[in-house]
N, C-alpha and C positions, 0 to 999 in steps of 0.2 A: 476452485477458487477464482472466480470470477472476477476479481480484482486485480490481478496480476496482470502488468503491462506487456506480456509477453504470451501469444499463444501458438501451440505448435500443433501440426495437423499431421497426420502420416498419409503417404500416398501409399496405395498397394495396388495395381492394376495388372490386368493381362491383356494381351494384344497379340493376334496372331501365333498363340503359342507359347509367348516370352513373356514374364513377369518383370515389372518395374516397380522398384521400391525406392521412397526418398521420404523427405518431410517439407511442409511449408511451415515458415515462423513469420507471426505478423508483431511487430514491435511497434508500441506507442511511444514515438520519439517523444513527446509532449511530457510523460511521466516523470517526474524529477529521480524517480530510481533508476532509471535507465543511463548507464555510461559505455560511450563506445570505446572500445581497448583494442589499439592498435600495436602491433610488434615495435617496441621500444629501439630507439637507435642504439647502436653498439658503439662502445668507446672507440674512437679513433685510431689506437692502438692496435686495434683488430683487424683493422685493412678490409673490415668486408661490412655490408650494411645490415645482415641478420645472420642469424646462426639458426641451422635447421632444425625444428622440434616437431614432432607428431603434433597435431591439433588437440589428441587427450591430453597430452602433458601439457602442453600450452596452455588450455582449459585449465587444468587442475591448479596450475603455478598461480595463474592470474586469477582465480576463483570466479570465471566467468561463468554464468548460467548457460550461455549459447556459445559455440566456437567454431568457427568455419577459416578454412583456407580462404584466402584472399589473392593478393599478386601472384602474376606469375613470376618465376626466379631463375637465375641461372646459378648451378650449383658451383661452388669454389672449392678449394683445398679445405681443409680442416672442419668439413660439416659447415662451412661459410657458403653465404648466397647473396647474390646480387639480385636484389628486386627490380623488376623488369615494369617500370611506369611509376607513377605518383605513390608515393606513400608519406601521411603524414601523421604525426601522433603528437597530441597535446600541443598543437601548434607548432611543433617543429619537424622541418620536411626532412625524412629518412632518405627516401629518393625522388629525384626530380620528375617533372613532367617528362615524359617521353613522347617526342614527335615524329612520325613516319609520315613521308608524301605531303607535310604541311599541315597533317592532322593530329593533334594531340591524341593519347588513347583515351577510349571510355573511361569513365573513374566515377565514384561513389565518393561524394562529399558531405561532411558532416558540418554545419556553422555553429558558432559560439551562441546564435539566438534559438537552439535546439531544433532546427529545421536540416533535412537532407534535400540534396538534388544529385540527379544522374545525367550524366552530360559529357562532351568532350570541354575540357576545362583548361586555360592556357596559365601559366604563373601569373600572369595580370588577373585572373578571375579568382584567385584563391584568397582575398581579404575576408579575415571573417572565418575562414576554415580552419578547424581546430584538427579534425582527424580525417584520413582520405585513403583510399585504397583504389588500385587500378585492375580494369580488365586488360585485353589485349587488343591491339589497334592492328593496323597493317605491318606487314613484313615483307622481304625479298623472299619468302620459302612458302606463300600463300598468295593467292591470286584475290581472294575477299579483303575486303579494306578494313575488317575490322570494326564494323558498325555495334551502335547498341543495338538489343533486341526489339526495341520499341522508340520510335523518334517522331515526337510531334504527334503522336497517338496513332503511327501507322507502326505495322509489323515491318521490320527490317531485317530481323532474325537470319534470313538466307544470306546475309552476306556479313553478319558476327561469324567470327574465329571460331565456332563451337564445334563444327563437325555433326550438326545435328543428327545425320545418319548414321554416327559411328556411335557404338555403346562404351562411354566412358563416363566416369563420375565429372558432374558437373555442377557446378554453383551460379546462380543467377539472383541478381538483387533489384528491386525496384523500390521507387519510392510513390505514395501518393503524391496527387496536384499539389496539395497544400504543403507537402513536406515533411508531415508531421507523422507519417507511417512508412516504416521500412519493412517491405516484404522479401522473405530471402527463402529461395528453394535451393534443397540440395537432393540430387539424384544421383543415387547409387549406380555406378556402371555396369556391376556385375548382371551377365544374362543367365537368367534361371529357368529352366525350362516348367511350364506350367505343370502342375499336379491332375 
């Protein structure tokens, strides 16, 4: 079905006797069938920004074709979560921009005109943004400043807080230069001995 606005490619490689598995999805944001869905805000009476739900359960509830974990979060009582950094859904801010050391966290924003961008966005930069999620920026617990993986075409991943040498599940998202194509990579953190 070559006319679909999303393609998924499986990654299955072996290096130094260890297997890495994951997926890369390419999404045509210009296609009118594509809708970005971000966690909806909770009622104020809940006292939390989100309720923790497994990704597969959330995908089923929202009838999404593709679902990934996005923002980092702090766990609260009763399965509640405090979202770390920017989260916007349908134009409503669920969690505000987080700034550390004068720098907003890296974020992925989706605009009303159907384009997306990755960068460090302040509250003043959010005009026309309808959906957004954040990566993780700087912190008092890590010396890395929490950069984007690529900044102005230059690889800045060494200072991103993703611990590239540690085998953990990771999600990375990127946007084409014209803002019309979203690329999402999800890598499984399980280390498996190569057969």
